[in-house]
C-alpha positions as CSV (number, residue, x, y, z in Angstrom):
1,M,242.9,-17.5,-82.9
2,A,242.6,-15.0,-80.0
3,L,240.8,-14.6,-76.7
4,L,239.2,-11.3,-76.3
5,L,238.3,-10.3,-72.7
6,I,235.1,-8.2,-73.1
7,K,233.7,-5.7,-70.7
8,K,230.0,-4.8,-71.2
9,E,228.7,-1.4,-70.2
10,D,225.1,-0.7,-71.0
11,E,224.8,-1.9,-74.6
12,K,228.4,-1.3,-75.5
13,E,231.3,-3.8,-75.5
14,F,234.9,-3.0,-74.9
15,V,237.9,-5.2,-75.5
16,V,239.9,-5.1,-72.2
17,C,242.6,-7.4,-73.4
18,S,243.4,-9.7,-76.3
19,T,245.7,-12.6,-76.0
20,E,246.9,-15.4,-78.3
21,D,249.1,-17.0,-75.6
22,L,246.6,-19.7,-74.6
23,N,247.2,-22.4,-77.3
24,M,244.1,-24.2,-78.2
25,D,243.4,-26.3,-81.3
26,Y,240.9,-24.2,-83.2
27,H,239.8,-27.1,-85.4
28,E,238.9,-29.0,-82.3
29,L,237.1,-26.0,-80.9
30,R,235.0,-25.6,-84.0
31,N,234.1,-29.3,-83.9
32,L,233.0,-29.1,-80.2
33,Y,231.2,-25.8,-80.0
34,S,228.8,-23.8,-82.1
35,F,230.7,-20.8,-83.3
36,R,228.9,-17.9,-85.0
37,E,230.1,-16.7,-88.4
38,E,231.3,-13.1,-88.8
39,H,231.3,-11.6,-92.3
40,N,233.8,-8.8,-92.2
41,G,235.4,-9.1,-95.5
42,Y,236.6,-12.5,-94.4
43,M,234.9,-15.5,-92.9
44,D,235.8,-15.4,-89.2
45,Y,234.1,-17.2,-86.3
46,Y,233.5,-16.3,-82.7
47,L,232.1,-17.9,-79.5
48,D,231.2,-16.0,-76.4
49,I,231.7,-17.8,-73.1
50,P,231.6,-17.0,-69.4
51,K,235.0,-17.1,-67.9
52,E,234.0,-20.0,-65.7
53,E,233.9,-22.2,-68.8
54,L,237.4,-21.4,-70.1
55,P,239.3,-24.0,-68.0
56,T,237.0,-26.8,-69.3
57,I,237.2,-25.7,-72.9
58,Y,240.9,-25.4,-72.6
59,D,241.2,-28.9,-71.2
60,Q,239.2,-30.3,-74.1
61,T,241.1,-28.4,-76.8
62,K,244.6,-27.7,-75.6
63,R,247.2,-28.0,-78.3
64,T,249.7,-30.8,-77.9
65,V,253.4,-30.2,-78.8
66,G,255.9,-32.8,-80.0
67,C,258.7,-32.7,-77.5
68,T,260.4,-34.5,-74.5
69,K,258.5,-35.1,-71.3
70,R,260.4,-32.3,-69.6
71,Q,259.7,-29.8,-72.3
72,L,256.1,-30.8,-72.3
73,L,255.8,-30.3,-68.5
74,K,257.4,-26.8,-68.9
75,Y,255.1,-26.0,-71.8
76,R,252.0,-27.1,-69.8
77,E,253.2,-25.1,-66.8
78,E,253.6,-22.0,-68.9
79,Q,250.1,-22.5,-70.4
80,L,248.6,-22.9,-66.9
81,K,250.1,-19.6,-65.9
82,V,248.5,-17.9,-68.8
83,L,245.1,-19.5,-68.0
84,D,245.4,-18.5,-64.3
85,S,246.3,-14.9,-65.3
86,I,243.1,-14.7,-67.4
87,M,240.9,-16.3,-64.7
88,L,242.2,-14.0,-62.0
89,R,241.4,-10.8,-63.8
90,T,238.2,-9.1,-62.7
91,D,238.0,-6.3,-65.3
92,Y,235.9,-8.2,-67.9
93,D,232.5,-9.8,-68.1
94,F,233.0,-12.6,-70.6
95,I,235.4,-14.1,-73.1
96,R,235.1,-14.1,-76.8
97,I,237.0,-16.8,-78.6
98,H,237.7,-15.4,-82.0
99,I,239.0,-17.6,-84.9
100,Y,240.5,-15.6,-87.7
101,E,240.4,-17.4,-91.0
102,F,241.9,-15.0,-93.5
103,D,241.7,-15.9,-97.2
104,C,245.2,-15.3,-98.5
105,G,244.3,-16.6,-102.0
106,D,246.2,-19.0,-104.2
107,N,249.7,-18.4,-105.3
108,D,249.3,-20.2,-108.6
C-alpha cells in the first residue's frame, strides 16, 4: 500500500511524492471505503481523498503492532510525525491511497 500525493494541473496528474511510511491496515481500509479497481495487468485498488480526511482515515485504520507500551508509544509517535509531514506539505492537491495486490501465483 502506498500514499501518492497528487498535484493536478489542467487535466494532468503528477505524483509529487509516494510514501509507504504511514502504516494503515489495508484490509480495514477496503472494508470501510469504496475503492476503485484498477486493471493494469494486476488487480489493484485506489481511493482519492482530500488531505483533510487523511487523519480521520488513519485513526480508523492504523495498524497495531505487538510490543511493549513503551515501544507502542514510540511507534505511534513516529507515525504521527509521518502524518504531520504529509499534512504540512502544500505542493499537492489530493491523496491517492493505492493498494497493490500483486498476483505472485502458486508455488505448487
